[in-house]
TORPA-456978 format. One record per residue (C-alpha): residue in one letter; x, y, z. Coordinates in Angstrom, 2 decimals, decimal comma, padded with zeros to 5 digits, m for minus. Layout:
> rest / c1 / c2 / c3
> A / X / Y / Z
...
This chain:
> rest / c1 / c2 / c3
> M / m008,46 / 020,88 / m009,32
> K / m011,98 / 019,60 / m008,17
> Y / m012,88 / 017,42 / m005,42
> F / m015,10 / 014,62 / m005,70
> A / m016,73 / 012,40 / m002,98
> V / m016,88 / 008,61 / m003,85
> F / m019,44 / 006,52 / m001,69
> L / m018,82 / 002,74 / m002,24
> K / m021,66 / 000,68 / m001,21
> P / m021,53 / m002,77 / m000,21
> A / m022,90 / m005,38 / m002,90
> D / m021,39 / m008,53 / m002,25
> K / m019,49 / m009,02 / 001,10
> E / m018,04 / m012,75 / 000,07
> V / m016,15 / m011,00 / m002,89
> A / m015,32 / m007,80 / m000,93
> K / m013,35 / m010,19 / 001,95
> R / m011,68 / m012,20 / m000,98
> L / m010,46 / m008,77 / m002,76
> K / m009,96 / m006,62 / 000,34
> D / m006,01 / m006,66 / m000,07
> E / m006,13 / m005,83 / m003,74
> H / m008,61 / m003,22 / m003,05
> I / m006,20 / m001,80 / m000,47
> A / m003,32 / m002,04 / m002,91
> Y / m005,19 / m000,42 / m005,48
> V / m006,26 / 002,72 / m003,10
> K / m002,65 / 002,86 / m001,97
> T / m001,24 / 003,39 / m005,74
> C / m004,03 / 006,11 / m006,07
> C / m002,81 / 007,77 / m003,00
> K / 000,78 / 007,63 / m004,24
> E / m000,24 / 009,09 / m007,35
> G / m001,88 / 011,88 / m005,55
> K / m005,31 / 011,57 / m006,79
> I / m006,73 / 010,63 / m003,38
> H / m007,16 / 013,26 / m000,68
> L / m009,07 / 011,27 / 001,90
> V / m010,00 / 007,74 / 002,42
> G / m011,87 / 005,61 / 005,02
> K / m014,02 / 003,22 / 005,72
> L / m017,56 / 003,99 / 006,97
> V / m018,62 / 002,78 / 010,44
> D / m022,01 / 001,29 / 009,34
> A / m020,95 / 000,03 / 005,78
> G / m018,82 / 000,64 / 002,55
> G / m016,10 / 003,52 / 002,36
> L / m016,03 / 007,03 / 001,16
> I / m012,89 / 008,47 / m000,99
> V / m012,08 / 012,30 / m001,77
> F / m010,71 / 012,17 / m005,05
> R / m008,99 / 015,48 / m006,54
> A / m009,25 / 015,39 / m010,19
> E / m009,89 / 017,69 / m013,16
> T / m013,22 / 015,82 / m014,48
> K / m015,66 / 013,39 / m012,88
> E / m014,77 / 011,15 / m015,93
> E / m010,95 / 011,05 / m014,51
> V / m012,43 / 009,87 / m011,23
> E / m014,69 / 007,12 / m012,89
> A / m011,95 / 005,77 / m014,56
> Y / m009,98 / 005,36 / m011,24
> V / m013,38 / 003,88 / m009,56
> A / m013,97 / 001,51 / m012,45
> G / m010,24 / 000,29 / m012,00
> D / m010,72 / m000,70 / m008,26
> P / m011,10 / m004,51 / m007,62
> F / m014,14 / m004,01 / m005,46
> V / m015,88 / m002,14 / m008,31
> R / m014,60 / m004,61 / m011,36
> H / m015,83 / m007,63 / m009,28
> G / m019,11 / m006,62 / m008,08
> A / m018,19 / m006,45 / m004,48
> R / m019,26 / m002,39 / m004,27
> T / m021,13 / m000,01 / m006,10
> Y / m020,44 / 003,69 / m006,20
> E / m021,92 / 007,20 / m006,44
> I / m019,74 / 010,07 / m007,31
> Y / m020,52 / 013,78 / m006,41
> E / m018,56 / 016,74 / m007,11
> W / m017,71 / 018,45 / m004,13
> D / m017,40 / 022,10 / m003,54
> M / m015,22 / 021,59 / m000,31
> K / m014,18 / 024,08 / 002,24
> T / m012,65 / 024,36 / 005,71
> A / m014,89 / 025,61 / 008,30
> D / m012,91 / 029,06 / 008,19
> E / m013,29 / 029,30 / 004,43
> Y / m016,81 / 028,45 / 004,53
> L / m017,24 / 031,37 / 007,47
> A / m015,29 / 034,09 / 005,55
């Protein structure tokens, strides 16, 4: 499995307010499916989700299903991430 960092960037605050509950429900579903490793709101704006998947295309499909993305409340960028703990990095 690979890790992918997904940055969700604000695009339309009004749409985001309206769809917040749907977005949270969608993210919770992805968490229950084991696809999301880490998730959280960025203090300044937007959010960060770390997915576990085999391919970037798999992550793109999940992100495209997010109500925030489908309705233009957020744009996104996906990066494959060679994630390591500090101990792994120092080894």
